PDB file of N, CA, C and O in Angstrom:
ATOM      1  N   MET A   1      22.175  31.330  22.685  1.00  0.00           N
ATOM      2  CA  MET A   1      21.379  30.121  20.801  1.00  0.00           C
ATOM      3  C   MET A   1      19.781  30.823  21.519  1.00  0.00           C
ATOM      4  O   MET A   1      19.344  31.061  22.645  1.00  0.00           O
ATOM      5  N   VAL A   2      19.321  30.946  20.137  1.00  0.00           N
ATOM      6  CA  VAL A   2      17.423  31.073  20.422  1.00  0.00           C
ATOM      7  C   VAL A   2      16.504  29.456  20.318  1.00  0.00           C
ATOM      8  O   VAL A   2      15.756  29.410  19.341  1.00  0.00           O
ATOM      9  N   PRO A   3      16.507  28.844  20.751  1.00  0.00           N
ATOM     10  CA  PRO A   3      15.586  27.398  21.142  1.00  0.00           C
ATOM     11  C   PRO A   3      14.709  27.547  19.047  1.00  0.00           C
ATOM     12  O   PRO A   3      14.663  28.621  18.447  1.00  0.00           O
ATOM     13  N   ARG A   4      14.388  26.728  18.685  1.00  0.00           N
ATOM     14  CA  ARG A   4      14.348  26.025  17.448  1.00  0.00           C
ATOM     15  C   ARG A   4      12.454  26.359  18.337  1.00  0.00           C
ATOM     16  O   ARG A   4      12.227  26.307  19.546  1.00  0.00           O
ATOM     17  N   ARG A   5      11.825  26.553  17.642  1.00  0.00           N
ATOM     18  CA  ARG A   5      10.390  26.154  17.825  1.00  0.00           C
ATOM     19  C   ARG A   5      10.268  24.872  16.801  1.00  0.00           C
ATOM     20  O   ARG A   5      10.808  24.735  15.704  1.00  0.00           O
ATOM     21  N   ALA A   6       9.155  23.740  17.688  1.00  0.00           N
ATOM     22  CA  ALA A   6       8.460  22.750  16.823  1.00  0.00           C
ATOM     23  C   ALA A   6       7.602  23.151  15.764  1.00  0.00           C
ATOM     24  O   ALA A   6       6.560  23.639  16.202  1.00  0.00           O
ATOM     25  N   LYS A   7       7.715  23.097  13.778  1.00  0.00           N
ATOM     26  CA  LYS A   7       6.414  22.621  13.510  1.00  0.00           C
ATOM     27  C   LYS A   7       5.434  22.839  13.710  1.00  0.00           C
ATOM     28  O   LYS A   7       4.636  21.907  13.810  1.00  0.00           O
ATOM     29  N   PRO A   8       5.014  24.165  13.867  1.00  0.00           N
ATOM     30  CA  PRO A   8       3.099  22.526  13.996  1.00  0.00           C
ATOM     31  C   PRO A   8       2.983  22.188  12.923  1.00  0.00           C
ATOM     32  O   PRO A   8       3.503  22.638  11.902  1.00  0.00           O
ATOM     33  N   GLU A   9       1.933  20.942  13.142  1.00  0.00           N
ATOM     34  CA  GLU A   9       1.342  19.383  12.812  1.00  0.00           C
ATOM     35  C   GLU A   9       0.532  20.042  11.966  1.00  0.00           C
ATOM     36  O   GLU A   9       0.185  21.152  12.370  1.00  0.00           O
ATOM     37  N   SER A  10       0.104  19.690  10.872  1.00  0.00           N
ATOM     38  CA  SER A  10      -0.274  19.868  10.156  1.00  0.00           C
ATOM     39  C   SER A  10      -1.795  18.953  10.465  1.00  0.00           C
ATOM     40  O   SER A  10      -1.672  17.984  11.215  1.00  0.00           O
ATOM     41  N   ALA A  11      -2.947  19.196  10.004  1.00  0.00           N
ATOM     42  CA  ALA A  11      -4.117  18.380  10.199  1.00  0.00           C
ATOM     43  C   ALA A  11      -4.553  17.289   9.829  1.00  0.00           C
ATOM     44  O   ALA A  11      -5.518  16.733  10.353  1.00  0.00           O
ATOM     45  N   ILE A  12      -3.439  16.536   8.216  1.00  0.00           N
ATOM     46  CA  ILE A  12      -3.411  15.601   8.320  1.00  0.00           C
ATOM     47  C   ILE A  12      -2.406  14.066   9.227  1.00  0.00           C
ATOM     48  O   ILE A  12      -2.435  12.838   9.147  1.00  0.00           O
ATOM     49  N   GLU A  13      -1.536  15.220  10.115  1.00  0.00           N
ATOM     50  CA  GLU A  13      -0.712  14.097  10.735  1.00  0.00           C
ATOM     51  C   GLU A  13      -1.138  13.896  12.436  1.00  0.00           C
ATOM     52  O   GLU A  13      -0.908  13.009  13.257  1.00  0.00           O
ATOM     53  N   THR A  14      -2.042  15.502  12.491  1.00  0.00           N
ATOM     54  CA  THR A  14      -2.507  14.505  13.774  1.00  0.00           C
ATOM     55  C   THR A  14      -3.628  13.453  13.240  1.00  0.00           C
ATOM     56  O   THR A  14      -4.085  12.973  14.278  1.00  0.00           O
ATOM     57  N   ALA A  15      -4.330  12.828  12.083  1.00  0.00           N
ATOM     58  CA  ALA A  15      -5.640  12.007  11.951  1.00  0.00           C
ATOM     59  C   ALA A  15      -4.864  11.129  12.269  1.00  0.00           C
ATOM     60  O   ALA A  15      -5.039  10.271  13.134  1.00  0.00           O
ATOM     61  N   ARG A  16      -3.696  11.329  11.401  1.00  0.00           N
ATOM     62  CA  ARG A  16      -2.573  10.189  11.351  1.00  0.00           C
ATOM     63  C   ARG A  16      -2.465   9.631  12.486  1.00  0.00           C
ATOM     64  O   ARG A  16      -2.578   8.414  12.633  1.00  0.00           O
ATOM     65  N   LYS A  17      -2.194  10.581  13.581  1.00  0.00           N
ATOM     66  CA  LYS A  17      -1.743   9.695  14.518  1.00  0.00           C
ATOM     67  C   LYS A  17      -2.909   8.850  15.260  1.00  0.00           C
ATOM     68  O   LYS A  17      -3.266   7.673  15.214  1.00  0.00           O
ATOM     69  N   GLN A  18      -3.252   9.772  15.827  1.00  0.00           N
ATOM     70  CA  GLN A  18      -5.036   9.822  16.093  1.00  0.00           C
ATOM     71  C   GLN A  18      -5.523   8.313  15.245  1.00  0.00           C
ATOM     72  O   GLN A  18      -6.256   7.504  15.814  1.00  0.00           O
ATOM     73  N   MET A  19      -5.165   8.152  14.264  1.00  0.00           N
ATOM     74  CA  MET A  19      -5.542   6.514  13.390  1.00  0.00           C
ATOM     75  C   MET A  19      -4.844   4.851  13.962  1.00  0.00           C
ATOM     76  O   MET A  19      -5.386   3.763  14.153  1.00  0.00           O
ATOM     77  N   GLU A  20      -3.040   5.456  14.129  1.00  0.00           N
ATOM     78  CA  GLU A  20      -2.360   4.715  14.544  1.00  0.00           C
ATOM     79  C   GLU A  20      -3.028   4.058  15.914  1.00  0.00           C
ATOM     80  O   GLU A  20      -3.236   2.864  16.129  1.00  0.00           O
ATOM     81  N   GLN A  21      -3.399   5.604  17.094  1.00  0.00           N
ATOM     82  CA  GLN A  21      -3.469   5.110  19.109  1.00  0.00           C
ATOM     83  C   GLN A  21      -4.788   4.195  18.586  1.00  0.00           C
ATOM     84  O   GLN A  21      -5.294   3.420  19.398  1.00  0.00           O
ATOM     85  N   ALA A  22      -5.395   4.302  17.084  1.00  0.00           N
ATOM     86  CA  ALA A  22      -6.864   3.544  17.994  1.00  0.00           C
ATOM     87  C   ALA A  22      -6.980   2.788  16.713  1.00  0.00           C
ATOM     88  O   ALA A  22      -8.100   2.762  16.203  1.00  0.00           O
ATOM     89  N   LYS A  23      -5.601   1.914  15.865  1.00  0.00           N
ATOM     90  CA  LYS A  23      -5.712   1.075  15.207  1.00  0.00           C
ATOM     91  C   LYS A  23      -5.067   0.197  16.969  1.00  0.00           C
ATOM     92  O   LYS A  23      -5.615  -0.881  17.198  1.00  0.00           O
ATOM     93  N   ARG A  24      -4.420   0.493  17.622  1.00  0.00           N
ATOM     94  CA  ARG A  24      -3.049   0.115  18.263  1.00  0.00           C
ATOM     95  C   ARG A  24      -4.138  -0.884  20.024  1.00  0.00           C
ATOM     96  O   ARG A  24      -3.959  -1.760  20.870  1.00  0.00           O
ATOM     97  N   ALA A  25      -5.353   0.294  19.486  1.00  0.00           N
ATOM     98  CA  ALA A  25      -6.279   0.120  21.023  1.00  0.00           C
ATOM     99  C   ALA A  25      -7.171  -1.957  20.112  1.00  0.00           C
ATOM    100  O   ALA A  25      -7.289  -3.181  20.184  1.00  0.00           O
ATOM    101  N   ALA A  26      -7.469  -0.637  19.404  1.00  0.00           N
ATOM    102  CA  ALA A  26      -8.031  -2.017  18.885  1.00  0.00           C
ATOM    103  C   ALA A  26      -7.799  -2.898  18.864  1.00  0.00           C
ATOM    104  O   ALA A  26      -8.610  -3.799  19.078  1.00  0.00           O
ATOM    105  N   ASP A  27      -6.225  -3.135  18.518  1.00  0.00           N
ATOM    106  CA  ASP A  27      -5.602  -4.542  18.308  1.00  0.00           C
ATOM    107  C   ASP A  27      -5.378  -5.438  18.992  1.00  0.00           C
ATOM    108  O   ASP A  27      -5.223  -6.659  18.945  1.00  0.00           O
ATOM    109  N   LEU A  28      -5.385  -3.938  20.239  1.00  0.00           N
ATOM    110  CA  LEU A  28      -5.080  -4.861  22.404  1.00  0.00           C
ATOM    111  C   LEU A  28      -6.817  -5.687  22.067  1.00  0.00           C
ATOM    112  O   LEU A  28      -6.983  -6.860  21.732  1.00  0.00           O
ATOM    113  N   SER A  29      -7.902  -4.641  22.289  1.00  0.00           N
ATOM    114  CA  SER A  29      -8.729  -5.643  22.561  1.00  0.00           C
ATOM    115  C   SER A  29      -8.708  -6.854  21.846  1.00  0.00           C
ATOM    116  O   SER A  29      -8.352  -7.900  22.388  1.00  0.00           O
ATOM    117  N   LEU A  30      -9.060  -6.795  20.683  1.00  0.00           N
ATOM    118  CA  LEU A  30      -8.955  -8.337  19.403  1.00  0.00           C
ATOM    119  C   LEU A  30      -7.721  -9.155  20.546  1.00  0.00           C
ATOM    120  O   LEU A  30      -8.025 -10.087  21.291  1.00  0.00           O
ATOM    121  N   ASP A  31      -6.901  -8.793  20.487  1.00  0.00           N
ATOM    122  CA  ASP A  31      -5.687 -10.326  21.152  1.00  0.00           C
ATOM    123  C   ASP A  31      -6.450 -10.302  22.745  1.00  0.00           C
ATOM    124  O   ASP A  31      -6.152 -11.386  23.246  1.00  0.00           O
ATOM    125  N   ARG A  32      -7.347  -9.470  23.779  1.00  0.00           N
ATOM    126  CA  ARG A  32      -7.497  -9.863  24.855  1.00  0.00           C
ATOM    127  C   ARG A  32      -8.863 -10.380  24.767  1.00  0.00           C
ATOM    128  O   ARG A  32      -9.159 -10.921  25.833  1.00  0.00           O
ATOM    129  N   ALA A  33      -9.962 -10.428  23.771  1.00  0.00           N
ATOM    130  CA  ALA A  33     -10.966 -11.130  23.820  1.00  0.00           C
ATOM    131  C   ALA A  33     -10.157 -12.545  22.682  1.00  0.00           C
ATOM    132  O   ALA A  33     -10.746 -13.621  22.572  1.00  0.00           O
ATOM    133  N   LYS A  34      -9.289 -12.379  22.212  1.00  0.00           N
ATOM    134  CA  LYS A  34      -8.875 -14.452  22.204  1.00  0.00           C
ATOM    135  C   LYS A  34      -8.023 -14.389  23.629  1.00  0.00           C
ATOM    136  O   LYS A  34      -7.539 -15.248  24.366  1.00  0.00           O
ATOM    137  N   ALA A  35      -8.051 -13.705  23.636  1.00  0.00           N
ATOM    138  CA  ALA A  35      -7.053 -15.246  25.077  1.00  0.00           C
ATOM    139  C   ALA A  35      -7.894 -15.093  25.861  1.00  0.00           C
ATOM    140  O   ALA A  35      -7.647 -15.289  27.051  1.00  0.00           O
ATOM    141  N   ALA A  36      -9.279 -14.654  25.393  1.00  0.00           N
ATOM    142  CA  ALA A  36      -9.973 -14.540  26.741  1.00  0.00           C
ATOM    143  C   ALA A  36     -10.722 -16.680  26.870  1.00  0.00           C
ATOM    144  O   ALA A  36     -10.798 -17.211  25.763  1.00  0.00           O
ATOM    145  N   PRO A  37     -11.064 -17.399  27.836  1.00  0.00           N
ATOM    146  CA  PRO A  37     -11.452 -18.477  28.503  1.00  0.00           C
ATOM    147  C   PRO A  37     -12.239 -19.201  27.427  1.00  0.00           C
ATOM    148  O   PRO A  37     -13.352 -18.762  27.717  1.00  0.00           O
ATOM    149  N   LYS A  38     -12.453 -20.013  26.371  1.00  0.00           N
ATOM    150  CA  LYS A  38     -13.320 -20.815  25.763  1.00  0.00           C
ATOM    151  C   LYS A  38     -14.122 -21.105  27.168  1.00  0.00           C
ATOM    152  O   LYS A  38     -13.827 -21.437  28.316  1.00  0.00           O
ATOM    153  N   PRO A  39     -15.824 -20.651  26.085  1.00  0.00           N
ATOM    154  CA  PRO A  39     -15.960 -20.822  24.785  1.00  0.00           C
ATOM    155  C   PRO A  39     -15.555 -19.935  24.309  1.00  0.00           C
ATOM    156  O   PRO A  39     -14.897 -19.180  25.024  1.00  0.00           O
ATOM    157  N   HIS A  40     -15.805 -19.490  22.451  1.00  0.00           N
ATOM    158  CA  HIS A  40     -15.804 -17.596  22.195  1.00  0.00           C
ATOM    159  C   HIS A  40     -17.194 -17.952  21.823  1.00  0.00           C
ATOM    160  O   HIS A  40     -17.279 -18.303  20.646  1.00  0.00           O
ATOM    161  N   GLU A  41     -18.725 -17.968  22.733  1.00  0.00           N
ATOM    162  CA  GLU A  41     -19.685 -17.376  22.059  1.00  0.00           C
ATOM    163  C   GLU A  41     -20.418 -17.050  23.414  1.00  0.00           C
ATOM    164  O   GLU A  41     -20.062 -17.485  24.509  1.00  0.00           O
ATOM    165  N   ILE A  42     -22.129 -15.732  23.045  1.00  0.00           N
ATOM    166  CA  ILE A  42     -22.332 -15.287  23.645  1.00  0.00           C
ATOM    167  C   ILE A  42     -22.453 -15.986  24.976  1.00  0.00           C
ATOM    168  O   ILE A  42     -22.980 -15.201  25.764  1.00  0.00           O
ATOM    169  N   THR A  43     -22.114 -17.420  25.688  1.00  0.00           N
ATOM    170  CA  THR A  43     -23.020 -17.978  26.676  1.00  0.00           C
ATOM    171  C   THR A  43     -21.770 -17.986  27.719  1.00  0.00           C
ATOM    172  O   THR A  43     -21.956 -18.477  28.832  1.00  0.00           O
ATOM    173  N   ASN A  44     -20.147 -17.301  27.280  1.00  0.00           N
ATOM    174  CA  ASN A  44     -19.690 -16.646  28.024  1.00  0.00           C
ATOM    175  C   ASN A  44     -19.260 -15.092  27.796  1.00  0.00           C
ATOM    176  O   ASN A  44     -18.684 -14.480  26.896  1.00  0.00           O
ATOM    177  N   PRO A  45     -19.973 -14.674  29.386  1.00  0.00           N
ATOM    178  CA  PRO A  45     -20.056 -13.601  30.212  1.00  0.00           C
ATOM    179  C   PRO A  45     -18.527 -12.194  29.595  1.00  0.00           C
ATOM    180  O   PRO A  45     -18.420 -11.060  29.127  1.00  0.00           O
ATOM    181  N   ALA A  46     -17.438 -13.716  30.189  1.00  0.00           N
ATOM    182  CA  ALA A  46     -15.753 -12.930  29.817  1.00  0.00           C
ATOM    183  C   ALA A  46     -15.742 -13.018  28.410  1.00  0.00           C
ATOM    184  O   ALA A  46     -15.034 -12.071  28.070  1.00  0.00           O
ATOM    185  N   PHE A  47     -16.061 -13.520  27.547  1.00  0.00           N
ATOM    186  CA  PHE A  47     -15.636 -13.446  25.982  1.00  0.00           C
ATOM    187  C   PHE A  47     -16.613 -12.356  25.602  1.00  0.00           C
ATOM    188  O   PHE A  47     -16.086 -11.282  25.314  1.00  0.00           O
ATOM    189  N   VAL A  48     -17.828 -12.414  25.548  1.00  0.00           N
ATOM    190  CA  VAL A  48     -18.782 -11.478  25.262  1.00  0.00           C
ATOM    191  C   VAL A  48     -17.967 -10.230  25.829  1.00  0.00           C
ATOM    192  O   VAL A  48     -16.805 -10.394  25.457  1.00  0.00           O
ATOM    193  N   ALA A  49     -18.080  -8.972  26.621  1.00  0.00           N
ATOM    194  CA  ALA A  49     -17.374  -7.619  27.480  1.00  0.00           C
ATOM    195  C   ALA A  49     -16.264  -7.342  26.993  1.00  0.00           C
ATOM    196  O   ALA A  49     -16.015  -6.139  26.911  1.00  0.00           O
ATOM    197  N   LEU A  50     -15.237  -8.299  26.514  1.00  0.00           N
ATOM    198  CA  LEU A  50     -13.787  -7.981  25.538  1.00  0.00           C
ATOM    199  C   LEU A  50     -14.383  -8.164  24.473  1.00  0.00           C
ATOM    200  O   LEU A  50     -13.612  -7.590  23.704  1.00  0.00           O
ATOM    201  N   PHE A  51     -15.382  -8.631  23.712  1.00  0.00           N
ATOM    202  CA  PHE A  51     -15.400  -8.794  22.283  1.00  0.00           C
ATOM    203  C   PHE A  51     -16.633  -6.950  22.294  1.00  0.00           C
ATOM    204  O   PHE A  51     -16.365  -5.892  21.724  1.00  0.00           O
ATOM    205  N   GLU A  52     -17.359  -7.145  22.799  1.00  0.00           N
ATOM    206  CA  GLU A  52     -18.219  -5.441  23.344  1.00  0.00           C
ATOM    207  C   GLU A  52     -17.196  -4.635  22.954  1.00  0.00           C
ATOM    208  O   GLU A  52     -17.157  -3.923  21.951  1.00  0.00           O
ATOM    209  N   ALA A  53     -15.774  -4.889  24.400  1.00  0.00           N
ATOM    210  CA  ALA A  53     -14.429  -3.456  24.287  1.00  0.00           C
ATOM    211  C   ALA A  53     -14.548  -3.675  23.143  1.00  0.00           C
ATOM    212  O   ALA A  53     -15.265  -2.847  22.581  1.00  0.00           O
ATOM    213  N   HIS A  54     -13.995  -4.757  22.266  1.00  0.00           N
ATOM    214  CA  HIS A  54     -12.932  -4.845  21.405  1.00  0.00           C
ATOM    215  C   HIS A  54     -14.507  -3.854  19.547  1.00  0.00           C
ATOM    216  O   HIS A  54     -14.228  -3.381  18.445  1.00  0.00           O
ATOM    217  N   GLN A  55     -15.310  -3.971  19.973  1.00  0.00           N
ATOM    218  CA  GLN A  55     -15.999  -3.286  18.643  1.00  0.00           C
ATOM    219  C   GLN A  55     -16.063  -1.776  18.850  1.00  0.00           C
ATOM    220  O   GLN A  55     -15.806  -0.981  17.946  1.00  0.00           O
ATOM    221  N   ARG A  56     -16.495  -1.340  20.353  1.00  0.00           N
ATOM    222  CA  ARG A  56     -16.529  -0.236  20.372  1.00  0.00           C
ATOM    223  C   ARG A  56     -14.765   0.562  19.581  1.00  0.00           C
ATOM    224  O   ARG A  56     -14.551   1.556  18.887  1.00  0.00           O
ATOM    225  N   ASP A  57     -13.873  -0.509  20.164  1.00  0.00           N
ATOM    226  CA  ASP A  57     -12.252   0.156  19.624  1.00  0.00           C
ATOM    227  C   ASP A  57     -12.561  -0.139  18.125  1.00  0.00           C
ATOM    228  O   ASP A  57     -12.493   0.869  17.422  1.00  0.00           O
ATOM    229  N   ARG A  58     -12.704  -0.645  17.840  1.00  0.00           N
ATOM    230  CA  ARG A  58     -13.017  -0.695  16.665  1.00  0.00           C
ATOM    231  C   ARG A  58     -14.198   0.552  15.322  1.00  0.00           C
ATOM    232  O   ARG A  58     -14.015   0.920  14.162  1.00  0.00           O
ATOM    233  N   GLU A  59     -15.387   0.805  16.413  1.00  0.00           N
ATOM    234  CA  GLU A  59     -15.971   2.193  15.955  1.00  0.00           C
ATOM    235  C   GLU A  59     -15.344   3.748  16.656  1.00  0.00           C
ATOM    236  O   GLU A  59     -16.000   4.776  16.822  1.00  0.00           O
ATOM    237  N   VAL A  60     -14.015   3.540  16.956  1.00  0.00           N
ATOM    238  CA  VAL A  60     -13.676   3.921  17.872  1.00  0.00           C
ATOM    239  C   VAL A  60     -12.446   4.219  16.058  1.00  0.00           C
ATOM    240  O   VAL A  60     -12.274   5.264  15.431  1.00  0.00           O
ATOM    241  N   LEU A  61     -11.960   3.025  15.830  1.00  0.00           N
ATOM    242  CA  LEU A  61     -10.729   2.727  14.772  1.00  0.00           C
ATOM    243  C   LEU A  61     -11.884   3.590  12.967  1.00  0.00           C
ATOM    244  O   LEU A  61     -11.318   4.325  12.158  1.00  0.00           O
ATOM    245  N   PHE A  62     -12.328   3.473  12.930  1.00  0.00           N
ATOM    246  CA  PHE A  62     -13.653   3.679  12.068  1.00  0.00           C
ATOM    247  C   PHE A  62     -13.701   4.735  12.046  1.00  0.00           C
ATOM    248  O   PHE A  62     -14.023   4.944  10.876  1.00  0.00           O
ATOM    249  N   ALA A  63     -13.630   5.472  12.416  1.00  0.00           N
ATOM    250  CA  ALA A  63     -13.982   7.001  13.159  1.00  0.00           C
ATOM    251  C   ALA A  63     -12.953   7.240  12.979  1.00  0.00           C
ATOM    252  O   ALA A  63     -13.068   8.461  13.084  1.00  0.00           O
ATOM    253  N   ALA A  64     -11.764   7.064  12.740  1.00  0.00           N
ATOM    254  CA  ALA A  64      -9.968   7.981  13.576  1.00  0.00           C
ATOM    255  C   ALA A  64     -10.191   7.593  11.091  1.00  0.00           C
ATOM    256  O   ALA A  64     -11.129   8.306  10.732  1.00  0.00           O
ATOM    257  N   MET A  65      -9.951   7.270  10.582  1.00  0.00           N
ATOM    258  CA  MET A  65     -10.142   6.265   8.884  1.00  0.00           C
ATOM    259  C   MET A  65     -10.652   7.910   8.514  1.00  0.00           C
ATOM    260  O   MET A  65     -10.109   8.977   8.230  1.00  0.00           O
ATOM    261  N   ARG A  66     -11.745   7.491   8.670  1.00  0.00           N
ATOM    262  CA  ARG A  66     -13.136   8.657   8.078  1.00  0.00           C
ATOM    263  C   ARG A  66     -12.166  10.024   8.242  1.00  0.00           C
ATOM    264  O   ARG A  66     -11.807  10.703   7.280  1.00  0.00           O
ATOM    265  N   ALA A  67     -11.727  10.364   9.979  1.00  0.00           N
ATOM    266  CA  ALA A  67     -11.407  11.680   9.672  1.00  0.00           C
ATOM    267  C   ALA A  67     -10.199  11.659   8.524  1.00  0.00           C
ATOM    268  O   ALA A  67     -10.305  11.963   7.336  1.00  0.00           O
ATOM    269  N   LEU A  68      -9.101  11.237   9.194  1.00  0.00           N
ATOM    270  CA  LEU A  68      -8.528  11.101   8.613  1.00  0.00           C
ATOM    271  C   LEU A  68      -8.009  11.036   6.355  1.00  0.00           C
ATOM    272  O   LEU A  68      -6.882  11.346   5.968  1.00  0.00           O
ATOM    273  N   ASP A  69      -9.055  10.621   5.451  1.00  0.00           N
ATOM    274  CA  ASP A  69      -9.926  10.899   4.845  1.00  0.00           C
ATOM    275  C   ASP A  69     -10.304  12.108   4.273  1.00  0.00           C
ATOM    276  O   ASP A  69     -10.337  12.526   3.115  1.00  0.00           O
ATOM    277  N   ALA A  70     -10.733  12.822   5.953  1.00  0.00           N
ATOM    278  CA  ALA A  70     -11.637  14.158   5.312  1.00  0.00           C
ATOM    279  C   ALA A  70     -10.568  15.006   5.904  1.00  0.00           C
ATOM    280  O   ALA A  70     -10.864  16.183   6.108  1.00  0.00           O
ATOM    281  N   ALA A  71      -9.461  14.628   6.188  1.00  0.00           N
ATOM    282  CA  ALA A  71      -8.318  15.865   5.943  1.00  0.00           C
ATOM    283  C   ALA A  71      -7.897  15.452   5.343  1.00  0.00           C
ATOM    284  O   ALA A  71      -7.944  16.474   4.659  1.00  0.00           O
ATOM    285  N   ARG A  72      -7.044  14.352   4.334  1.00  0.00           N
ATOM    286  CA  ARG A  72      -6.458  13.784   3.815  1.00  0.00           C
ATOM    287  C   ARG A  72      -6.653  15.001   2.624  1.00  0.00           C
ATOM    288  O   ARG A  72      -5.781  15.832   2.370  1.00  0.00           O
ATOM    289  N   SER A  73      -8.562  14.889   1.661  1.00  0.00           N
ATOM    290  CA  SER A  73      -9.524  15.572   1.076  1.00  0.00           C
ATOM    291  C   SER A  73      -9.660  16.729   1.419  1.00  0.00           C
ATOM    292  O   SER A  73     -10.864  16.853   1.191  1.00  0.00           O
ATOM    293  N   ALA A  74      -9.246  17.960   1.909  1.00  0.00           N
ATOM    294  CA  ALA A  74      -9.535  19.250   2.489  1.00  0.00           C
ATOM    295  C   ALA A  74      -7.763  19.496   2.258  1.00  0.00           C
ATOM    296  O   ALA A  74      -7.188  20.446   1.726  1.00  0.00           O
ATOM    297  N   ALA A  75      -7.317  18.510   2.750  1.00  0.00           N
ATOM    298  CA  ALA A  75      -5.908  19.398   1.825  1.00  0.00           C
ATOM    299  C   ALA A  75      -5.467  19.080   0.351  1.00  0.00           C
ATOM    300  O   ALA A  75      -4.475  19.579  -0.179  1.00  0.00           O
ATOM    301  N   GLU A  76      -6.443  18.064  -0.328  1.00  0.00           N
ATOM    302  CA  GLU A  76      -5.961  18.419  -1.571  1.00  0.00           C
ATOM    303  C   GLU A  76      -6.970  19.287  -2.574  1.00  0.00           C
ATOM    304  O   GLU A  76      -6.573  19.806  -3.617  1.00  0.00           O
ATOM    305  N   LYS A  77      -8.784  19.382  -1.925  1.00  0.00           N
ATOM    306  CA  LYS A  77      -9.244  21.150  -2.551  1.00  0.00           C
ATOM    307  C   LYS A  77      -8.011  22.416  -1.526  1.00  0.00           C
ATOM    308  O   LYS A  77      -7.862  23.386  -2.269  1.00  0.00           O
ATOM    309  N   GLY A  78      -7.571  22.536  -0.808  1.00  0.00           N
ATOM    310  CA  GLY A  78      -6.551  23.529  -0.762  1.00  0.00           C
ATOM    311  C   GLY A  78      -6.286  24.463   0.043  1.00  0.00           C
ATOM    312  O   GLY A  78      -5.318  25.195  -0.159  1.00  0.00           O
TER     313      GLY A  78
END
């Protein structure tokens, strides 16, 4: 019996998976920032570090969302 080859992923499916992974990372980093010891303000270096990590994760998420939109637009055109 010949093994079946996996169907190649579309650009949209690849971008969607990357967006979902980035969303999970951003959600986790937000949870870590929320769980930081109080006060949740700039005088607390632990909170600041965790919140900055979340900000970076959000930027990755936004880039992944833009890539998914671009893949969808490219598929519509053609």
